PAZA-648711 format. One line per 5 residues: number of its first residue (from 1); their letters; for each residue x, y, z of C-alpha. Coordinates in steps of 0.25 Angstrom, whole numbers, always signed. Layout:
NUM> A> X/Y/Z ~ ...
This chain:
1> MRKNR> +212/-769/+473 ~ +224/-770/+483 ~ +224/-764/+496 ~ +234/-751/+495 ~ +241/-755/+483
6> IFFFG> +230/-756/+471 ~ +218/-748/+470 ~ +208/-747/+456 ~ +196/-740/+455 ~ +184/-740/+443
11> AYEGY> +174/-732/+440 ~ +164/-731/+429 ~ +154/-719/+424 ~ +146/-719/+414 ~ +134/-709/+412
16> REARG> +123/-708/+400 ~ +116/-695/+399 ~ +106/-692/+387 ~ +103/-675/+389 ~ +92/-667/+380
21> RRLEA> +96/-655/+374 ~ +91/-642/+364 ~ +92/-642/+352 ~ +93/-631/+342 ~ +97/-625/+329
26> TVPTK> +96/-615/+318 ~ +90/-624/+306 ~ +86/-618/+291 ~ +72/-619/+291 ~ +63/-628/+279
31> FFRDQ> +61/-615/+273 ~ +78/-612/+271 ~ +80/-626/+270 ~ +72/-628/+258 ~ +79/-616/+251
36> MVAAV> +93/-623/+254 ~ +89/-637/+249 ~ +83/-631/+237 ~ +95/-624/+234 ~ +107/-636/+238
41> PSYAL> +98/-647/+239 ~ +111/-655/+246 ~ +108/-645/+259 ~ +97/-655/+263 ~ +109/-666/+268
46> SLQFL> +114/-655/+278 ~ +100/-649/+282 ~ +95/-662/+285 ~ +103/-661/+299 ~ +94/-650/+303
51> PLPNQ> +78/-649/+309 ~ +69/-638/+303 ~ +67/-627/+313 ~ +55/-630/+323 ~ +56/-616/+329
56> PHNAT> +48/-604/+324 ~ +52/-597/+312 ~ +50/-590/+300 ~ +47/-601/+290 ~ +55/-593/+277
61> ANTGL> +68/-592/+289 ~ +80/-599/+284 ~ +83/-604/+300 ~ +73/-608/+312 ~ +78/-614/+325
66> FVGAA> +76/-628/+328 ~ +74/-632/+342 ~ +74/-649/+347 ~ +79/-657/+357 ~ +88/-669/+358
71> TDYRE> +96/-678/+368 ~ +112/-679/+369 ~ +117/-691/+373 ~ +129/-695/+383 ~ +138/-706/+389
76> DNHID> +151/-710/+396 ~ +156/-723/+401 ~ +168/-718/+410 ~ +178/-729/+417 ~ +188/-726/+428
81> LKSDF> +199/-734/+433 ~ +210/-731/+443 ~ +220/-742/+448 ~ +233/-736/+459 ~ +244/-747/+462
86> KISSN> +250/-744/+473 ~ +265/-750/+469 ~ +272/-746/+481 ~ +272/-736/+494 ~ +276/-724/+484
91> SNLAL> +272/-729/+471 ~ +259/-729/+464 ~ +253/-734/+448 ~ +238/-728/+446 ~ +232/-732/+433
96> TFTRG> +219/-724/+430 ~ +211/-726/+416 ~ +197/-721/+413 ~ +189/-723/+401 ~ +177/-714/+395
101> RPFQN> +168/-717/+384 ~ +158/-703/+382 ~ +148/-704/+371 ~ +138/-692/+369 ~ +129/-691/+356
106> ATSIT> +126/-676/+354 ~ +113/-672/+348 ~ +112/-659/+338 ~ +102/-653/+330 ~ +102/-665/+320
111> TVVDP> +97/-675/+331 ~ +84/-668/+328 ~ +84/-673/+314 ~ +90/-685/+316 ~ +93/-692/+331
116> DWTSP> +106/-698/+324 ~ +111/-687/+320 ~ +120/-684/+333 ~ +134/-682/+336 ~ +140/-693/+344
121> LQARN> +153/-691/+351 ~ +160/-704/+357 ~ +174/-703/+365 ~ +182/-714/+371 ~ +190/-709/+382
126> SRGTV> +202/-716/+390 ~ +212/-711/+400 ~ +223/-720/+407 ~ +234/-716/+417 ~ +245/-722/+424
131> SFVIG> +252/-715/+436 ~ +264/-719/+445 ~ +268/-712/+455 ~ +280/-715/+465 ~ +284/-706/+477
136> GSSWT> +292/-704/+488 ~ +291/-695/+500 ~ +295/-682/+493 ~ +294/-686/+477 ~ +283/-693/+469
141> SESRY> +285/-697/+454 ~ +272/-699/+445 ~ +273/-705/+433 ~ +259/-705/+424 ~ +255/-710/+409
146> GANWS> +242/-705/+405 ~ +235/-708/+392 ~ +220/-700/+389 ~ +213/-709/+375 ~ +202/-701/+372
151> NTDRL> +195/-704/+356 ~ +182/-697/+352 ~ +173/-699/+340 ~ +162/-688/+338 ~ +152/-689/+327
156> TCCFN> +141/-676/+324 ~ +127/-676/+319 ~ +128/-683/+304 ~ +141/-686/+302 ~ +136/-700/+297
161> LIDPV> +129/-694/+286 ~ +136/-694/+272 ~ +134/-688/+258 ~ +119/-696/+253 ~ +124/-694/+240
166> NPKEE> +138/-699/+240 ~ +140/-707/+252 ~ +153/-713/+246 ~ +165/-706/+255 ~ +179/-705/+252
171> FAFGR> +186/-702/+266 ~ +180/-702/+279 ~ +167/-696/+281 ~ +169/-687/+267 ~ +156/-686/+263
176> RLGRI> +148/-683/+277 ~ +137/-673/+275 ~ +141/-659/+277 ~ +136/-646/+286 ~ +130/-635/+282
181> STNLG> +133/-619/+289 ~ +126/-606/+287 ~ +126/-593/+294 ~ +111/-593/+293 ~ +111/-600/+306
186> FTTPA> +110/-615/+305 ~ +120/-625/+302 ~ +119/-642/+299 ~ +126/-650/+309 ~ +141/-653/+306
191> SEIVI> +145/-666/+303 ~ +158/-671/+308 ~ +165/-682/+313 ~ +178/-682/+326 ~ +186/-692/+330
196> LRGPT> +197/-690/+340 ~ +207/-703/+344 ~ +219/-701/+353 ~ +226/-702/+367 ~ +233/-693/+376
201> EVLSE> +246/-700/+383 ~ +253/-694/+394 ~ +265/-696/+402 ~ +270/-687/+415 ~ +279/-689/+425
206> KFSRQ> +277/-680/+438 ~ +290/-681/+451 ~ +288/-671/+463 ~ +296/-672/+475 ~ +297/-663/+487
211> LGQHS> +309/-655/+489 ~ +309/-647/+502 ~ +300/-635/+499 ~ +299/-640/+485 ~ +289/-649/+480
216> VKFGA> +294/-652/+465 ~ +288/-659/+452 ~ +292/-660/+440 ~ +288/-670/+430 ~ +286/-671/+414
221> QYSTH> +274/-675/+404 ~ +274/-682/+390 ~ +260/-681/+384 ~ +255/-688/+368 ~ +242/-684/+362
226> CCQRA> +236/-692/+349 ~ +228/-695/+340 ~ +219/-691/+331 ~ +209/-682/+327 ~ +198/-684/+316
231> NVEAV> +186/-673/+312 ~ +178/-675/+299 ~ +167/-665/+295 ~ +158/-664/+285 ~ +158/-654/+276
236> GWTYT> +154/-638/+284 ~ +148/-629/+273 ~ +144/-615/+277 ~ +136/-606/+270 ~ +135/-591/+273
241> GVPDL> +120/-584/+269 ~ +108/-591/+262 ~ +113/-587/+248 ~ +126/-597/+249 ~ +118/-607/+256
246> LANIP> +109/-607/+246 ~ +120/-607/+234 ~ +127/-618/+241 ~ +140/-609/+243 ~ +145/-610/+257
251> SNINV> +155/-601/+264 ~ +162/-611/+270 ~ +165/-626/+269 ~ +172/-634/+279 ~ +176/-648/+275
256> SFGQG> +184/-657/+285 ~ +189/-670/+280 ~ +194/-672/+294 ~ +209/-678/+298 ~ +212/-692/+295
261> EYSAR> +217/-704/+301 ~ +232/-697/+308 ~ +236/-699/+322 ~ +243/-685/+330 ~ +251/-686/+341
266> LSEWG> +256/-675/+351 ~ +266/-674/+362 ~ +271/-666/+372 ~ +279/-665/+386 ~ +282/-657/+397
271> LFIQD> +290/-655/+409 ~ +286/-649/+423 ~ +294/-646/+436 ~ +286/-638/+447 ~ +289/-634/+462
276> DWRIH> +280/-632/+474 ~ +290/-624/+481 ~ +285/-620/+497 ~ +295/-611/+499 ~ +286/-605/+513
281> PRLTL> +276/-613/+522 ~ +266/-601/+515 ~ +271/-601/+500 ~ +272/-613/+490 ~ +278/-609/+476
286> NLGLR> +274/-617/+464 ~ +284/-617/+452 ~ +284/-625/+440 ~ +288/-627/+425 ~ +283/-634/+415
291> YDFFG> +289/-637/+401 ~ +280/-642/+389 ~ +284/-648/+373 ~ +273/-649/+363 ~ +276/-657/+353
296> HMIAT> +268/-655/+339 ~ +256/-665/+334 ~ +259/-675/+323 ~ +250/-682/+316 ~ +254/-695/+309
301> PKDAA> +242/-700/+297 ~ +238/-713/+299 ~ +233/-716/+285 ~ +234/-711/+271 ~ +228/-698/+272
306> GSILV> +239/-691/+279 ~ +234/-684/+290 ~ +246/-676/+296 ~ +245/-662/+304 ~ +245/-653/+293
311> NPDGL> +249/-639/+296 ~ +256/-629/+287 ~ +269/-621/+292 ~ +263/-609/+296 ~ +251/-599/+291
316> NISNM> +255/-586/+287 ~ +243/-577/+292 ~ +247/-566/+283 ~ +243/-572/+270 ~ +237/-586/+274
321> TVGPV> +249/-595/+270 ~ +253/-606/+276 ~ +267/-614/+274 ~ +269/-629/+270 ~ +263/-641/+279
326> RPAKN> +273/-644/+291 ~ +277/-658/+293 ~ +267/-668/+300 ~ +277/-670/+311 ~ +279/-656/+313
331> AYESD> +266/-650/+310 ~ +270/-638/+320 ~ +281/-636/+330 ~ +281/-643/+345 ~ +281/-632/+355
336> AVNFG> +294/-635/+364 ~ +295/-620/+371 ~ +283/-623/+384 ~ +288/-620/+398 ~ +276/-616/+409
341> PRVGF> +282/-610/+422 ~ +271/-609/+432 ~ +272/-604/+447 ~ +262/-604/+458 ~ +261/-601/+474
346> AYNVS> +253/-605/+486 ~ +254/-594/+497 ~ +248/-597/+511 ~ +247/-582/+515 ~ +244/-586/+530
351> GNSKT> +250/-599/+532 ~ +236/-604/+539 ~ +233/-609/+524 ~ +219/-599/+525 ~ +225/-590/+513
356> VVRGG> +232/-595/+502 ~ +237/-587/+488 ~ +239/-596/+477 ~ +245/-591/+463 ~ +252/-595/+451
361> MGVLF> +255/-596/+437 ~ +259/-604/+427 ~ +261/-608/+410 ~ +253/-620/+404 ~ +257/-625/+392
366> SPQIM> +248/-635/+386 ~ +249/-646/+373 ~ +238/-642/+360 ~ +226/-647/+359 ~ +227/-658/+349
371> AALWS> +214/-655/+342 ~ +219/-641/+336 ~ +229/-650/+331 ~ +226/-662/+325 ~ +213/-656/+318
376> GVHAL> +226/-652/+309 ~ +228/-664/+303 ~ +223/-671/+290 ~ +230/-674/+277 ~ +236/-664/+268
381> NAPRR> +227/-668/+256 ~ +214/-666/+266 ~ +214/-655/+278 ~ +206/-659/+288 ~ +196/-646/+286
386> VVFSR> +194/-638/+273 ~ +185/-624/+273 ~ +181/-619/+260 ~ +177/-604/+258 ~ +166/-599/+250
391> QDAIK> +175/-595/+239 ~ +180/-610/+240 ~ +167/-615/+239 ~ +163/-607/+228 ~ +178/-610/+220
396> YGLKY> +176/-625/+220 ~ +162/-627/+221 ~ +159/-633/+235 ~ +146/-635/+238 ~ +137/-640/+250
401> PMYND> +138/-654/+248 ~ +151/-657/+247 ~ +158/-667/+257 ~ +171/-670/+263 ~ +176/-681/+251
406> DFRAI> +172/-670/+241 ~ +180/-659/+246 ~ +194/-668/+249 ~ +194/-668/+232 ~ +195/-652/+234
411> VARQI> +204/-650/+245 ~ +213/-659/+238 ~ +213/-650/+226 ~ +215/-638/+233 ~ +228/-642/+238
416> KDEGI> +232/-651/+227 ~ +229/-642/+215 ~ +227/-627/+223 ~ +239/-628/+232 ~ +229/-625/+245
421> TQVFQ> +235/-628/+258 ~ +224/-635/+264 ~ +225/-637/+280 ~ +217/-638/+294 ~ +223/-628/+301
426> VINPK> +237/-621/+302 ~ +245/-623/+314 ~ +254/-612/+317 ~ +267/-621/+316 ~ +273/-614/+329
431> IQNPY> +262/-616/+337 ~ +265/-616/+352 ~ +257/-623/+365 ~ +246/-615/+372 ~ +250/-611/+385
436> AFHYT> +242/-605/+398 ~ +248/-595/+408 ~ +238/-598/+422 ~ +240/-589/+434 ~ +232/-589/+447
441> LGIQR> +232/-581/+460 ~ +223/-585/+472 ~ +220/-584/+487 ~ +215/-594/+495 ~ +208/-588/+508
446> ELASD> +202/-597/+520 ~ +191/-587/+524 ~ +188/-595/+536 ~ +188/-609/+538 ~ +176/-614/+530
451> LALET> +178/-603/+519 ~ +188/-602/+508 ~ +192/-592/+498 ~ +199/-594/+485 ~ +200/-581/+474
456> SFVGV> +210/-583/+463 ~ +216/-576/+450 ~ +215/-588/+438 ~ +220/-584/+425 ~ +226/-591/+413
461> SGRKF> +232/-584/+400 ~ +232/-594/+388 ~ +242/-593/+378 ~ +246/-599/+364 ~ +231/-607/+362
466> LLNRV> +228/-612/+350 ~ +218/-602/+341 ~ +210/-607/+328 ~ +209/-598/+318 ~ +205/-599/+303
471> PNEPD> +216/-593/+294 ~ +213/-589/+278 ~ +198/-588/+280 ~ +192/-582/+267 ~ +192/-567/+265
476> RFTGI> +179/-562/+270 ~ +175/-554/+259 ~ +182/-562/+247 ~ +179/-576/+253 ~ +195/-578/+248
481> RPNPK> +204/-584/+258 ~ +218/-575/+258 ~ +225/-588/+255 ~ +216/-596/+245 ~ +227/-607/+247
486> FLTNF> +225/-609/+261 ~ +215/-616/+267 ~ +213/-620/+282 ~ +204/-618/+295 ~ +214/-615/+305
491> YLDES> +225/-607/+310 ~ +230/-613/+323 ~ +240/-606/+333 ~ +241/-602/+346 ~ +236/-590/+346
496> QTSTY> +225/-590/+355 ~ +225/-584/+370 ~ +216/-586/+382 ~ +215/-578/+396 ~ +208/-582/+409
501> VSWQT> +207/-574/+421 ~ +198/-577/+432 ~ +196/-575/+447 ~ +191/-586/+455 ~ +185/-585/+469
506> SLRKQ> +180/-597/+477 ~ +174/-596/+491 ~ +173/-610/+499 ~ +165/-611/+511 ~ +163/-625/+520
511> YSHNL> +150/-622/+531 ~ +150/-633/+535 ~ +155/-647/+535 ~ +144/-651/+525 ~ +142/-639/+517
516> RSSVH> +151/-630/+508 ~ +150/-621/+497 ~ +159/-612/+487 ~ +158/-601/+478 ~ +167/-600/+466
521> YTWGK> +166/-585/+456 ~ +176/-585/+445 ~ +178/-572/+436 ~ +183/-575/+423 ~ +190/-570/+411
526> ALAYG> +194/-577/+396 ~ +200/-571/+384 ~ +204/-579/+372 ~ +206/-578/+357 ~ +200/-592/+354
531> GGGDI> +188/-595/+363 ~ +195/-601/+375 ~ +204/-607/+381 ~ +208/-619/+377 ~ +221/-622/+368
536> GAAYQ> +214/-629/+357 ~ +209/-619/+348 ~ +196/-623/+344 ~ +197/-637/+348 ~ +197/-638/+363
541> GDNNS> +187/-631/+373 ~ +181/-617/+372 ~ +191/-613/+361 ~ +183/-608/+348 ~ +189/-602/+334
546> RVQDF> +185/-586/+336 ~ +194/-578/+326 ~ +186/-569/+318 ~ +200/-565/+311 ~ +211/-574/+310
551> YNIAI> +220/-561/+311 ~ +215/-555/+323 ~ +216/-564/+333 ~ +216/-554/+344 ~ +202/-548/+342
556> EKGPG> +197/-562/+346 ~ +199/-563/+361 ~ +187/-563/+370 ~ +181/-571/+381 ~ +185/-586/+380
561> AGDVT> +175/-596/+378 ~ +171/-601/+392 ~ +175/-588/+398 ~ +166/-584/+410 ~ +167/-572/+417
566> HNFVA> +158/-575/+429 ~ +158/-588/+436 ~ +152/-593/+449 ~ +150/-606/+457 ~ +146/-608/+470
571> EWGYD> +144/-622/+477 ~ +139/-629/+490 ~ +140/-643/+495 ~ +130/-648/+507 ~ +133/-662/+515
576> TPRLS> +123/-667/+523 ~ +126/-674/+536 ~ +128/-688/+536 ~ +119/-690/+548 ~ +128/-699/+555
581> SVNNS> +121/-699/+568 ~ +108/-702/+564 ~ +105/-716/+567 ~ +94/-721/+556 ~ +106/-724/+543
586> IVRQL> +93/-722/+533 ~ +91/-706/+539 ~ +105/-704/+538 ~ +108/-710/+525 ~ +96/-703/+518
591> AGTWQ> +99/-688/+526 ~ +113/-689/+527 ~ +124/-687/+518 ~ +117/-678/+508 ~ +126/-670/+499
596> VGGVF> +119/-657/+493 ~ +127/-646/+483 ~ +124/-636/+473 ~ +134/-628/+463 ~ +129/-614/+458
601> SAATG> +136/-607/+446 ~ +133/-595/+436 ~ +144/-590/+428 ~ +143/-577/+416 ~ +141/-581/+402
606> EPLGI> +153/-586/+392 ~ +155/-579/+378 ~ +148/-581/+368 ~ +153/-582/+354 ~ +146/-577/+343
611> TQTTS> +148/-580/+329 ~ +143/-578/+315 ~ +142/-588/+306 ~ +150/-586/+292 ~ +160/-593/+283
616> AYHQR> +170/-587/+293 ~ +176/-597/+306 ~ +172/-587/+314 ~ +164/-574/+315 ~ +157/-567/+324
621> PDYVG> +145/-557/+321 ~ +146/-543/+326 ~ +142/-535/+340 ~ +134/-524/+336 ~ +138/-513/+346
626> GQNPI> +129/-507/+357 ~ +120/-520/+358 ~ +119/-528/+372 ~ +122/-541/+366 ~ +113/-549/+375
631> NDNWK> +99/-546/+378 ~ +97/-542/+393 ~ +84/-550/+392 ~ +87/-562/+384 ~ +82/-573/+393
636> ETPNR> +67/-565/+391 ~ +68/-567/+377 ~ +62/-578/+368 ~ +73/-584/+363 ~ +82/-580/+375
641> QYLNL> +91/-571/+365 ~ +102/-568/+373 ~ +112/-561/+362 ~ +107/-548/+356 ~ +103/-550/+342
646> AAFAQ> +105/-535/+338 ~ +121/-536/+346 ~ +126/-544/+333 ~ +127/-543/+319 ~ +132/-553/+308
651> VPVIQ> +143/-547/+299 ~ +140/-548/+286 ~ +146/-561/+277 ~ +153/-559/+264 ~ +147/-569/+255
656> ASGAA> +159/-571/+247 ~ +166/-577/+260 ~ +155/-581/+268 ~ +161/-574/+280 ~ +159/-561/+288
661> ARPGT> +163/-548/+283 ~ +172/-545/+294 ~ +174/-553/+311 ~ +161/-547/+318 ~ +164/-538/+329
666> LGWGA> +160/-546/+340 ~ +169/-553/+350 ~ +170/-567/+354 ~ +164/-568/+368 ~ +158/-553/+367
671> VRGPG> +144/-559/+374 ~ +144/-568/+383 ~ +132/-578/+385 ~ +123/-580/+398 ~ +129/-583/+411
676> FWNLN> +122/-595/+420 ~ +120/-599/+435 ~ +117/-613/+439 ~ +115/-622/+452 ~ +118/-636/+451
681> LSLGK> +115/-646/+463 ~ +118/-659/+468 ~ +113/-669/+481 ~ +121/-680/+484 ~ +118/-693/+494
686> NFTIQ> +127/-703/+499 ~ +122/-716/+506 ~ +132/-724/+514 ~ +126/-739/+509 ~ +138/-746/+517
691> ENVKL> +150/-743/+522 ~ +159/-743/+509 ~ +147/-741/+501 ~ +141/-727/+499 ~ +129/-723/+487
696> QLRAD> +129/-708/+483 ~ +118/-702/+475 ~ +119/-687/+469 ~ +110/-679/+462 ~ +114/-668/+453
701> MLNAL> +107/-656/+448 ~ +113/-646/+437 ~ +106/-634/+435 ~ +97/-638/+448 ~ +89/-624/+446
706> NKLNL> +86/-628/+431 ~ +92/-614/+428 ~ +91/-609/+414 ~ +103/-606/+409 ~ +103/-601/+395
711> SNITS> +116/-603/+386 ~ +118/-606/+372 ~ +118/-594/+366 ~ +118/-595/+349 ~ +130/-587/+347
716> SINSG> +129/-590/+330 ~ +123/-575/+324 ~ +119/-583/+314 ~ +110/-592/+320 ~ +95/-589/+323
721> TFGQA> +96/-590/+338 ~ +108/-582/+339 ~ +109/-576/+352 ~ +99/-585/+359 ~ +101/-594/+371
726> RGTRG> +97/-607/+366 ~ +103/-616/+376 ~ +105/-618/+392 ~ +115/-623/+401 ~ +108/-634/+405
731> PRVIQ> +94/-639/+413 ~ +94/-646/+427 ~ +101/-659/+426 ~ +99/-669/+436 ~ +110/-680/+438
736> LNGRL> +109/-691/+448 ~ +119/-699/+451 ~ +124/-712/+462 ~ +137/-715/+468 ~ +140/-728/+474
741> SF> +154/-732/+481 ~ +159/-743/+486
């Protein structure tokens, strides 16, 4: 905009995608539906969401398979704006702003029944930064402020459908149709609304200075997170066995009132100092230390409901009793002692940079994930979620259909008249923040002028990660809780650990000026208690709550979700000559400056979490010893039966509780899914229209060979398709795009 003084950049990207996909589900047959509706006519309210089976099945069977197709839709409108102002010869001001509006409309088995029964998600994301940099010959200072506004609304399938008998709702979303789950292999769709609101703001200052052989950096950062997550679900009813289902005796009732109106805030600040010390022309040391202070979250109510972070003062696991509810402004303690040292080195062995050894280790602390905390925000007399057992259902006469509005009065009486403590979760009041110990040692070697090898050992050890487990579950044989006066969903503490070790090797080759290739291989192993290496308990990434026995976490240690033992990638690219010596411009434009490339990838399978449906939060089946859990000829079987059914057995279920008699013997991740290989190809062409106007056309072919990579192994032993590969990693996809630069 002004030469050498003011620069402005703007870009718009938009996409619209409609993609067909296969739908399938185990559904009740007409024979069994008639039995259900004859026994409990109101079951028809939930059964209306499921189609009848359309695959061959026994006419008197309880369930059959439905297979169909539907189309998912996605779109986004994304804007990037950037401006730089050169204020003086040694200072610069930069402004950036991005805005996105991703939307998706996901289909499910319900869409076959009614095209309007889809699950839309609308996100509204905006991010802005202001950065000021000033410096001299031996120093630099950067001041930065950034804000990220992220709002999301998600609605599942049939949440808008209301009780047809009494549609008047006393509270917001108080009479939405509920879900029926069974251990017979079928479930009706969940119905919920999720609302996320709130910006994250960061203010930081970094200063660096060169002092002889030392390059010193130090700085500070302050961050704050806000504001609200609301999640209301229709009542979920779980039935164990046909007799209880037909008698309308639920083994588990999940009632989610939501969290009400509130504003939550969480902040942290940190300091760091770092020194890159060149102690020898061939050796550089990196030394650093960081300190972090993590505050505790405070939730402030915004209406008369009085929603706060409700947290009792500790859980006594020996008798499942809790202390009084802590003050709203101090629901758990801040974490003030977090020092993270780090050290690294780079050693140029020969002095000519042909062989370089690098290594280092360091500790990195992380803030708590907001979602894991603000799930505990609710009113004192209306917990976000309440779970009733089979014995509770018998005691209070709880039968389908009942709605959130109906349960509010029951919960209020439990709290007031029976003295029952009702909270969504108990957070360890002295909870500490997670940290990870990173370590690496590697070597880079120039084998020839056009060939380079890099190999390294990389490891991460995660400690004090959040773990969700369910306390005070009903006794497996009696169905009575150890402490009948205490109802909660989760105990949240920092018991989870994770370990990841890997050996990573890359070989890069430049064959000519226009032809290059590289190969990469990683051997890795991830172990964890909670399923993954993330810090967000069940609220982020690949974590899951897989603890069968509250008192025995150690037995759950196994492969982390996403653990891949062997991963291989080979890539290559070739740029055809420009043909500058060819006089004919048409031939030069058509035949020159093509870009061809490809990526081949192959990996072994990821661990499977094989489960058994009961009233317990998590249950796994037994492994039958002496059996190979995977069929050798599974790809040739009619239903692509990957798992050997004879290798697994359900643990007997106790009717009084609806739970299995004991934890299953099968370890989480003891069996792995199938591996895969894939080839992607790309072809591009550059056209020079004028000296300063260029056009690029490009075609990308994903899964170019249309390789059938089977996946989606049904992991519930209760399903009629248990152990079968019910999906693929995707067919061939061709993407065409163009880019005009001027």
